[in-house]
N, C-alpha and C positions, 0 to 999 in steps of 0.2 A: 396794190399792196395787200388788200384783204385776201385776194385769191392766192397770191404767193404764199401767204402765211397759212391759208387753209390747206394747200397742197402739202406743206411741210408738216402739218398736224395729221392729216389723213393718210398721206403716203400712198404707195401702191404695194401690192403683195410682195413683189420680188425685192423691195427695199424696206420691208416692214420693220426690220431690225436696225436700220440706219438712223442716225440722228441727222436730220436735215438742217442745212444751213439756214434756209428760209428768210434771208435778209438781202438787202441790195448787195450786188456783187462788186468787189473791187477789181480793177484792171491789174495786170501783172506783166512782168518781163524785165528787160534790160533798160535801165534808165538812160543809157547812152545809145539806144537803138537808132539805127538808120531806117529800119522797116517798122511801120506802124500798121497793124491789122485792125480794121474796124468791122465788127460783126453785127449781128442783129440784137439778140437778147439772150439771157440765160435760159436754158431748157428747164422745164418744170422739174424733171427728175434727173437732170444732169448737173449743171452749175448750181441750180437752186438747192440741190441735195448736197453736193460736195463742197461748195463754197469757192470754187475756182472756175473761171470761164473755160468753156469747151472741155470740161473734165467730167467723165462719167457718162458720155453719150457717144453715139455713132459719128456725129459731126466732128467731135474732138478726135476720134480715132483717125479720121482722114486727115485732119489738119496737122496733128503732131507727127504723123508718119511722114507727111510731105515736108514739114519743117526740119525733121531730123535728116532726111535725105539731102536737103539743101544746106545743112550745116547750121541751122538756126536753133536747134534743140539738141540737148545731150542724149535724149532717148526718144523712141517713137511712140510711147504710150503715156497717157495721162489718166491716172486712176483716182487719186485723191491728193490732198494738199501736202501729204507727207511722203510722196512717192519719189522724191529726189529730182523731179523735172526742173531743168533750168533752161532759160532762153538766152541766147547770145545774139546781140545786134537786132533783136526783135522785141516788140512790145505789143500786147494784145488788149484791146478794149472793145466796147460795144456801144451801139446806139442807145440801148436802154439797160439799166442795171437790175431790173426786176423781171422775173418770168411773167409774160403776159398770157392771159387766157387764150387757148388754141394757138399759141405762138404767133398771134396777130397783134402788132402794135398799133395803137391809135396815134393820130397826129399830136394829141395832147401829151401822151406818154413820151414821145420822141422829143417834144419841145421841153418838157420838164427835165429830161436828162441831158439835154445838150450842153448846159453850162459845165458839166463834168468833162465832156469831150473837148470843149473849148479850152478848158484849163490844162488838160493833158497835152494837147497839141502845143500850147504855149510853153509848157515846161520841158517838153522833149526837144531840146535844141538841135539834136543831130539828125532828126528825121529827114530823109531824102525821098523815100517812097511810101505812099499811103495806099494800102490795098483794101478796097471795099469788098467784103464778102456778100454777094448778092446785091440786088438793086437798092435795098434799103440801106445797107452799110455804105455802099458807094455814094448814094445821094446825100446821106447825112454827113459823111466825111467832107463832101464838097461844100455843103451848106455851112458846116462848121468853119472851114477855111475862109469862105466868103465873109462870114460874120467876124471872125477873129482878125483878119487882115484887111477888112473893108474893101474886098475885091468885088468888082462887077465883071463876071466872066461871061462873055458872049462870043459865039453862041454857047449855050450851056452844054457842057459835056454830057453825053448820053451813055448810060450803062450798057455794057456788053462783056462777054467773056473775053479776056485778053486785051481789052482796050487800054490805051495809054494816053494820058493828057498831061502836058507840061503846064502846070499852073503858074509858075514863075521860074526864075532862074535856079531855084533850089528844089521845089516840091514837084514830084511827079505823082499823079493819081492814076491808079490801075484798078481794073475790075475783074472779078472772077465769079463764076457761078458759086453759090453757097454749097458747101458739102453736106447739105441736108439729105435725109433719106429719100425725100421726094425727087431729088436730082440724081443721087447716086444709084438708087434702086432702078430707076428708069433708064439709066445710061446717058442722061443729059450731061452729066459730069462723070468722066472716067478718071481713074487714077493717073493715067498718062497725061490727060489734059491738065489735071491739078498739079502734077509734078512739074509740068512745063512752065506753069506760072511762076513757081518758086525758083526754077532755074533761071528764068528771065530776070527776076528780081535780083538774084545773085550776080548775074551778068551786068546789070545796071549799076549795082553798088561797086563792082570791081572796075568799072570803066573809069 
């Protein structure tokens, strides 16, 4: 919390004139969504600055471009909270609500924020597919489902890009590499790979 607020006060040069959000980030999207996306945490100068998840950073550029192509977003860009972006049949949340130092979450931070994730999954009655962005998003989505529904899933699903696990008759858990610069700059995740994930989600929801 202290670090999140320090970043909002000190800022960085290219955003020196921006008023940072600097508070825990709310989730957003369509309350009737069948697709739930679980990310990592707000970026220090992305969501922590703009006040909306995946907004104002490179990861968001990748995510909303892919969502737009698959028909889940009305536009391919996310700049700020007043840019007109709307999600259809999709809801975006995260493992943690505050930007962590060096973008590295501690187990305590994940545990502290899990009640919010549990509550969201319980309230989103139409969700059929949960997509975990990266191993942390995937693992925490799985843990939240186990805690919420008192499931004991064995063997425990393992994260991988494109994996699919049917958790029960309704919920399907999927995984994808996170669209972080570390993955996209190195080619570990390409635009074609990411687009394929959302085409698959669309296919599953139409089945």
